[in-house]
N, C-alpha and C positions, 0 to 999 in steps of 0.2 A: 509316176507322173501322169496326170490326165492329159490326153492329147486330143486336139480338135479332129473331128472325123466327118462332121456333117458337110455335105456338098462335095466330098471327094469321090473319086472313082472307087467303087466297091464291087466286090463279088460276094453276093449273099450265099452263105453256106447253110441257110435254114432249109428244112425239108425233112424227109424221112431218113433218119439215122438208124443204127441198131444198138441194142444194149444187152447187158447181162449183169445180173446181181452177183456181187462177190461175197456170197454167204459162206465164208470160211474157205474159199477156193484159192486164196493167195494168187491173185491175178498176175502180178509181176512174174512170179515163179512159173506160171503157165504161159507166159508170153503174151498176155492180153494186149500189151502196149505195142506189139510189133506188127508190122505189115503182114507177116506170114501167119498170124494167129489163126487157129481153127475157129471158124465163126458159125458153124452149123447150129449151135445152141443159142446164138444171139437172136433177139427178136426185134422187129421193127418198132420204132417210136418216133413221134413228131418232135422236132427240136426247132424253136425253143418250146419249153414246157416245164411246169412243175410236176414232178412225177406223182404227186398225190392225185392229180387229175387223170392219171393213166391207169393201166392195169397193175402197175407197180403198187399203187395205193399208199397207205400210211406206213411207209417203210423207213426204218432208221438203219443206216449202214452205208455201204459203198456200192455204187453202180458205175459200170464202165460203159462209155458211149464211143461209137466210132462211125466215121463216114469216109467216103472217097470222093475225090473231085479232080477235074482236069484244070490245068492252068496254062495259059499262053501269054508270055511276056509281051507287053506292048512297046516298052522302051527299055533297053538294056540298062539304063542308068536309074530307072525307077527303084524305089524302096518299097517292099511289100511287108505289111504288118498283119498278123493274125489278131483280130480284135474280138474279145468276148464282152458283150454288153453287161452281163451279170451272171454269176454262177453262185449258187447257194449249196455248200458252204466252202468246203475245201476242194481245190482243183489241182490236178497234176496233168500236164499236157505233153503229148508226143506228136511229132509230125515226121512221117517217113523214118521212123525208128530213132529219131533224134529227140532227146528230152529237152523241152523248151523251158520248163520251169514250173513253179507252183504259185498258187494264190489262195488267200483266205479272205472271205467276206460274204456279203449278201447282196449289196447294191452297187458296188463300185466296179466300173469297167477296167479291163486290163488288156495289155497288148504284148506281142512278141514280134521281134524282127525276124521274118522268115525268108528274107530275100535269097539267102544262100542255101536254104533248105528245100525250097520248092523244086519239084520236077516239072519240066516242060515237055518231056517226051513220053511220060507214062502217068498213070493216075497217082495222085497224092493221097496218102492215108493219114487221117487225123484221128487220134485217140485221146479221150478225156476221161480221167478217173475222178469221179465226184464222190466226196465223202461227206456224209451228213449224219453223224451218229447222235444218239441221245447225249445231251450234256451230262456230265458225271456228277453234277451237283446233288446234294442231299435235299430231299423235300421233308419239311418238318410240319407237323400238325400245329396250326396256329391257335387251337383251342377255342375257336369261335362257335363251333357247331356241335359241341358235346351233347347238348340237350335236344338234338334233332333226330329224326328217324334215319339219318344218313349213316352208312357204315364208315369205318375209320378212314379208309382210303379215299372216300368221296367227301369227307369233310374238308374245310378250308385248310390248304397247305401252302407253305411258302418255301421258295428256293433259298438255300443258304448262301450260295456264291456261284452263280452261273459263269461259265468261262467262254461261251460263244457270244459274239457281238451281233445279235439279231433283233433286239428290241421286241416289238409286238409279235414278230414271227416266231418267238420262242416262249414268251412269257407275258401274258396279258389276261384281262378278265374275259374278254369276249373272243374266244377261240375254242376249238374242240378240247375237252378236258377242263375248260374254264379254270377254276382255282382249286381243283382236286389234286391228288398226287399224280394225276395223268396230264398235267397242264402243258406238257410239251407236245402232246398229240396234234395231228394236223400238219405234219412236217411240210415246210415250204421249199424243200430241197429241189435242185435240178438246174439244168442250163436253161434259165427262164427268160433270157433276152437274146437279142440278135447275135449270131456268130458270122463274121465276115472277114474277107481279105480287104484291107484298105491300102490303096496305092498312093504313094506320095513321091514327089520328085526328090532328087538327091540333096537339094537344099530347100528346106521347107519351114513353114511356120508351125511350130509344135503346139503352142498354146498362147493365148493372150488373156491377161486379166484386165478388165475394164473397170475403172473407178471414175465416178462422175461427181462433180461438185458445182452447185450454183455459185456464181461469183457475187460477193458483197463488196461494197465500197463505202467508206465513211463519208457522210454528208458534211464536209468541212464548213461550207458556207450556209448551211441550214441549221437543222436541230442537232447535228453532231452524231446522229445515229448511223449504224451500219445498215445499208439498204441494198436490195438486189439490183444488179445492173441489167438483168435480163439475159446475160451471157452465162455460159457454163464451161467448165474445164473438163475435158475427157482425158484422163490419164491412162496410158497404156503401158503395161509391162509385157513386152512381146518376147517370147522365148522362141528362138529359131535354132534349127538343127542342121549342121553341115556334115553330111555323111561322106563327103568326097575324099577325106583324108588329106586334103590340101587347103591352104588359105584361099578363101574366095572373097573377092571384092565385088559388091553388087549394090543395088539400091533397094531400100525398104520404103514403101509408100503406104500411107493410111488415107482412106477416103471415107467420109461420113456423109450419108444421105438419108432422107426420110424413108421410113419403111412402111408406115400405115397411114400416111397423110400426104396431101399434095403440097409440094413446095419446090422452088427452083434452087434451094440451098445446096451447096456443095462445099464441104470443108475438107481441106487437103493438107497433108504434111508429108514431105519426102526428104530423105537424106541418104547419103552414101554410107555403107557400112562395110567393115572388114571383119570377116567371120573366120575364126580359127576352127579347126575340126572339133566336132562335138556340139554341145548345146551352149548357147549364149543368150542372156536376157538383156534386152534393150529397152530403154525408157523413151516413150513418145508422149507428147502433150499436144492436144488439138483443142483450140478454142472454138466453141460453137456459138455464133452470134444469134441473138434473139431465140434462145433455146426454148423448145416446146417440151413441157414437162410431162412426166408420167403421173397420172392420177388414178385413184380408184374410180370405178365406173360411176359411182354415185356423186362424185365431187368434181368430175371433169372428164377428160379424155385420156386414155392410156397411150400417149404418143410414144412411138418406137422409132429407133434409128438403126440403120445398117452400117456396120463398120466393115469395110473391105480392105484387106491387107494384101499387098503384092510384094513378092520377094523373088527375084530371079524369075524362074518359070512357074512359081507357085502363086496361087490366089485363093484366099479363104474369106468367108463372110461370117460375121458374128453379129447377132441382133442384141440391142440393149436399150435401156431407157434412162432418161435423166431425171433424177429425183433426189430429195433429201428426206430421210426418215430419222427423226430424233426422238429420244425418250428422256423425259425429265424424271429422273429417279426420285427426286425429292417430292414432287407433286404427283407422280404416277401417271403422267399424261403423255400421250403420243402426238407427234406433230409430223404432218406430211407436207413437204414444201413450205414449211413455216406456218401452216395452218393446223390448229388442233383438230384431231380426228377421233371419233368414237368408232371402235371396231365391233360391228355386229358379225361375229365369227362363227365358224363351223369347223370341227375336227373332221378329217377326211382320211379314209383308206379305201382305195378302189376295190381291193380284194386281198384276202390272206394269201392267195396264189397269184402273184403279179403277172404271170404269163398271160392270163386271160383278160387283163386290162388293156383297153385300146381307146382310140380317139372317139369312137362311137359312144362308148360307155361314158367317157369323161364329158363329152359335149352334152349328152343327155343330162348328166348330173349337174353340170355347171349352169346349163340353161335354167334348170329348176331352181338352182341356188340364186340366180339373178332375180327370178320372180319372187323368191323368198326374201329379197333385199339383203342378202349376205354380201359383205364387202371384204372379208378376210377369211383365209383358210389356215388351219394349223395342221401340219403333217407331223404326227408323232405317234409312236416312235419307230419310224421306218423311213425309207426314201422311195418315192414313186419313180416311175419312168419319166424320162425327160419331157415327154409330151404333155404331162400334167402342168409342168412349170411354163412351157411355151404357151399353153392355152391360158394360163393365169396372166402371163405377160399381156396377151392380146385382149383379154376380157376386163382387165383392171381389177384383179383380185389380189390383195396384199397377202404375202405368205409369211407365216411363222413356222420355221423348220426345226424339228427336234431330231437330234442324232439318235440312231437305233440302240438306245439303252433304256431299260425299263425294269423297275423293281430292283431285285437284289442280285447284283453281279459281284464278282470278285474284285477286290481293290489291290491285288498284288501287282508287282512291277511289270510282270509279263503282260497282263491284260492292259495295263496303262499304256505300254508301248504299242501294242497291237491296235488298240482303239485310237491312239493318237494318229497313226498312219491312216486309218480309215476316215477320221474326221477331217484330216487334211484333204483327202480325196473329195469328201463331200463338199468342202468349201470350194475347191476348184471346179467341181461339177456345176455348182448352182450360183456362184457369186455373180456371174454376169447377167443372170436373169433379172429383168426389170421388176418382176413381182416380189423379189426377195426383200423382206423388211427387217426380220430379226431372227435370231437363232436361240435354241436351247441345246445344251450339251447332254442332257439326261432327262428322262421322264420319271419324276418321283424317286430321287435317289435315297430318300430316307423313310419311305413309307412301307414298313413291314413290321410284323408283330414279334420279331425275334429279339430276345434280350441282348444277344451278342451278334451284332450285325457289322458288315464291312463299313469302313469309314469312307464311303464313296464321295460324299460332298466335299470333304476337306483333302482328299487325295486325288482320286480319279478326275473329278469335275474340274478342279483347278488346272490340272495339266491339259485337259481337253480344251478348256477356254483359251489357255495360253497358245496352244497349237492352232486353233481356229483363227485366233487373232493375227497369226502370221500370214494367213491368207486374206482375211477381211478385217482390217483394223478399224473400220468405220461403223459397222452395224453393231447394235447392242447384242451381247452374248450373255444369255441367262444360264445360270449354273444348274438349276433344278427346281421343280415345283415345291411349293410351301416355303420358299425363300424369296427374298428380293421383291416382295410385293406380288407374288404369284401364288394362287391357290385354286383348289377345286371345291365346288359346292354341288353335291348331288344328294339332296335331302330325300329320304325315303328310298334311297338306293344303296349308297355307301355310308349313310349316316341316318340316325333316327328321324323318321318322318314327322315326329311330334316335337322336333326342336323349335324353340322360340327363336326365329331368325333375327329378331331385333336384339338378341343377346350376342349374336355372332360378330366377331371382328371381321369386317369385309375389306380385303386389300384391293388395289387398283386393277389387277389383272386376274380375271376369272377364266382360266384356261380349260376348265371342264365344268359344265353344269348339265343337269339332265336327270333321267330316271331310267326305268326299263319296263318292258312288258312282253307278254307272249305275242308272237306273230299270228297272222291269220291261220285258220285251220289248214288251208291248202299248203302253206309253208311248213307248218308244224309237222305235217305228215311226212315231210321229206327226211326227217331225222328221228322222229318218235314213231315206232311201229303202232299201227292202229289198235292192237290189243293192249297197248300200254297207255293209251290216251286217257281213258276214263273207265272206272274210277282209278285215280292215281295210287298205285301201290309201290311201284319201283322208283322210289325217290332218288336212288343212286343214278339211274339213267337220266332222269330229268336234271339232276345237278350237273352231270357231265356235259349236258347241252345248254347250260347257262341259266337254270332257274334261280340259283342262289337262294336256297331255302330261307336262310336267316334274313337276307335282304327283303325277300318278298313278304314273309309273314311276321318278322320282328320289326323291321324298319318301315316298310310300306304299309304293313298290316292289311293287306288285301284279302277280302273274302273270296273263297273259292267258288261259292255258288253250288248249284245242283247239276251242272253239266260242264263239259269242256268248253262249250260255246260261252257259257256264263263266266267261266274262269278267264277266258281270253278277253271278253268284254270288260270285266272288272279291272284287269291289269292295265288294259289300254286306256280306260277311262281315268284311272289314277295317274298314269304317266302323262296324259294330255293335260289335266288340270295342274299337276305338279310342275311340269315344264312351263306352262303358260304363266303360272304365278311366280316361278323363279325368274323368268324374263322380266316380268313387270317389276318385281322387287329390285332387280339389279339395274334396270334402266331408270327407275326412280332415283337411283343413287349415281346417276351419270356425273362423272367428274367429282363426285363427293362420296367415295373416291373412285368409283368404277370407271375404267377407261377402255377395257376390252372384255368381251364375253364370248366363249366358244362352246357350242353345244357338243356333247359327246353322244353320238356320232351322227354323220349324215346317213350312212347305211351300214348294215351289219356286214362284217368282213367275210363271213361264212354262214352257211345255213345253221342257225341256232337261235336261242332266245337272246335278244340283244337290246341295245339302247339306241338304235338308229331311228331316224324319221322314216326310213325305208328299210325293209328287210333285205337279205342278200339278193333276192330276186327283184328288188326295186318295187315291191308291193308296199304301199304306205300303211303306217300305223295311224291310229287316230290322232296322235300328237302332231302329225304333219300339218293339218288344217289349223289346229290350235296355235301352233308356233307361227304360222304364216300371218295370222291375224295380229300378232303383237310384235313382229319384227319389221314393221313398216317404219320408214324414216320419221314420220310423224305418228306419235302414239298418244292416245288418251287412255288413262287407266286409273283405277281406284287403289288407295291405300287405306284400308279400314282402320279406324282408331280402336284397336282391341289389343288386349294382352292376356295370355300369350298370343303372338301372331305366328300361326303355323301354316305353312304352304301345303297345298294339295289336299287339305281337309275341308269338310263341310263347315261353312261359316254360320255360326249360330249366335243370335243376339236376344237379349231379354226383352219381353214385351213391355216391361215397365221402365225401360230406359230408351233414350234416343239412339237411333242408328246414325253414327257419324263416320265420315270418311273424307280423306283429302282427294281432290281431283287433280291428278298430275297430267301435264302435257309436255311431251318430249319432242323437240324438233332437231333432227340431226342434219338438216340441210344447211348449206353455207349461205342461205338467204332468209330474210324475215318473211314469214307467211302473213301477209297483211289481211285484215278483215276476215279472219277465220271465224266461222260460226261454230260455237260450242253448244252442244245439246246433251243433256242427260235427263233420264226419267226413270222412276221406280215403278215397276208394274207387278201386279200380283200374277204369279206364274200360271195359275190354273185358269183365271178368267181374262187376263190381259188388262185388267183395270189399272189405270195409272193413278197412283196415290200421291205422286209429287214429281214435278219436272221443272227444268230451268233451261233457258236458251239465251245466249248473248254473243256478241262479237268481240274478238280479241286479236291483237297482233302477236304472233308467236316469234320471239327473237331467234335469230339464227343460232344454231349449235347450242341449244339450251335444254334445261330440264327444270320446270317450275311448277309449283302448286298454283293452279289457276282458279280453284274454287274449293269450297267446302260443302259437302253434302250432309245435310242434317234433316232427319225425319223422326218425328215422335209418333210411333204407332199407337193406335188405340187398342182396346181389349180385343176387338174383332180380328186383329192381325195375328193373334197367338196361334201357333201351330201351322202357319201358312208359309209357303215359299215365295220368294220375290226375286226379281231380276232387275238389275240396273242396266239400262241400255245407254251407251255413250257414243258420241260421234264428233268428229271434227270435219268440217266441210269448207273447202276453199271458196273464195269469193266467186270463182268461176263455176261453182256447183260440183266440182270433183270431191268425192269423199276421200279424205286423206287417212282417216282412221275410224274404225268401227269396232267396239269392244263391249263386253258384258261382264257383269259380276253377280253371282248368285249368292243368296243368303236365306236363312230361315229365322223366323221369329218364334221363340218358345217362351 
């Protein structure tokens, strides 16, 4: 069970510990778990940490950790718990020679009651055995790279049935080993989050689940419709723990006050409770009058409330927001607080090695996201530190959380049971966050090239959804990509770049779009030795670090050029135009049927060739500026009337035919933009000579996507062989430029 710990008295055990690798040493037989163990061979290490980032490096196996600390009891009736924020992957724990228990997982915290184990008169010795072996799954050649210069082990491989529940941290495209037979490399193992003693009174609040609902009432004397009253119900499932061994009669009080806005409101509920020994769950309901709702930053203010619970001598505070997120599965549309919303999203992973993620990193990332006009984040397939979700609560970024399952895992009963326990923990960890909007239980459960694959969608996914619904029955729970109106579109990366996109069936939820490119030379040199940079002969090395030979040369069809600098530039140019045109294509189909779109990724999770706007070191790719120009709430863009319509390629038109295109204007605001000035012009690229232009004023309806004009130009013979650029803009009546965009084409 996840227990509340924020705001409680803690003793932080982070710092310099000592470790030893158990490379066939049989640590238990040698007494590694005991206080009297011989430690001369143990080396110092900082905890928390992912051991990949230390001298241990990319090691698969078992590592023993130990530390010693003093403890002085403040109150003899207090209960003391040893809390681990996260350990990857298996953990066995001893304190003062007493075995406390074991844990499996990567993201979920766990605790042990150590009240009766702690010493107050001498140092306490804590020992943790962390196991992170290579998964035993077989890797099978998918047959996609047979006609490439890659050797067999470096060709595209697929796991047959992974048994560890680690998501992106064990199997994904963009990680060391990429999609070769070495795709587990880059081990994320270690004690990577806080270790602390948490002190609680003998009767305490163990957990509270907060559910909010805006109140409707039928307008009996009016039009008969259900209408918001302005109030909200806050439903509380409060789990309390009585450790005294006797029946306790006391009072439980709930107070709700504003957290990030000024108001004199105070909502209170108090009742007497009789607590038998052990855990008891109590239902509370508090009505909040004139409720202030949580909105994404672009449509309002993310109002937050504090819930303070008082029980006997205990007091805890949990922050939450009041909102309704609804999904119309028939129409594929999302609604926030009754208003339809278009999600301009971004997939996010702070790092492959979570111990190095911190609030400084997140704030820098999210501040840039706000300037990029992103209003939603998809975390998949991993779970971030709690600070990410707290920041999204504050900033008004709606969250789509994916459970850590990716590609091909086992569908046997054992894994289903283990994953169910973990997804329940994930639900309890995150459900109270105001930012939480929707869930997915699996990332791409059916996307592999094996003829005989586990039946994850109909076995594992169904049970995981059922389990998560026991924690959160209200939010939409999605079973897996490529089902239920959810799909990825990554033309020129994971599919042929010459695809006629007008032939594609587009669903409402695009949870991955994007491409890939080489990072700048400075970053490239951090993982490709200089003598391997140019000319490229060691294709295996490049594939290991994410080149994806088939994607780059068969799908994107990028030219290498005559130097590494040219190769970098060519890949980045292709990614920039491909992503720009993917965005325009999807936004032109706003609500018809597209309702969400998430770029894959914000930043690369490790130093490698990636798909981020930024690389691992947060250095921008060219696609950063290209995307920023077309992710504005108001967007003007062209849809050329051509067939086939291929994204990311040079647009060529015949000199003896008219150049025609639809001029789209998208307005994601919840207000009409009145008297907007629309301007477009076609200019010869070399001379700047304008060959055609048009300006006019137009009201842009709220939350809309419309064809606002048709661009038609009949070039004469002199246009043949020349390049042209269409300049477009939307300017508000105040003079503010709301959107500025371009479209390049050639007449031949």
